Steps between C-alpha positions, in 0.01 A plus 500: 500500500699790353324445169148535660601821671636636183172419300297651792713817495464527106123459520472764785707740292290439189177546691616828639546631142172354369265763613338670186543866451234683308594865551261775609291763336566851649224723628405805272708807570357849527658573152338199343160589647512856357663432169369159370253526210212269461685305239804475729277387785352217277855396397617486869183301590587253232861463626374428850255234364794348313698500821218312675479248223884447536455443866242232437710326233805505715326375809412176337669192653854434383834387626557823703171429675629166610826629628321792671271246682799326627630817640209673647183301404433739201412787738772736349344442149151563625612838687682612186202433282275679745719800518547526128129471445410761763743744346349455156145525638588820684640668182206373299254657745690829499502508123126446497452782756700735280309391185184571669622845619599579142176374347660229309280233347 
């Protein structure tokens, strides 16, 4: 009985630590809007696209996905992926707006 409780507690602990973390892309600051050149905007767009690729690769099914599912049915990982993707898409949209304002091709 004690062994079963100990195993259940260990699984619950691991499940709580299993949520993936992708990070966030910050929104453009006023300084960035005014000072970025067209070349720098293109580089920033490439970085955001790389971040989105990283999210896709990391969100593939793995051991942490199993543990996370045991803890919260995978909801934490879905929320983390959605929030990270949303932050990247917001930054990408802002970069495109600044590129259009500056006449970048």
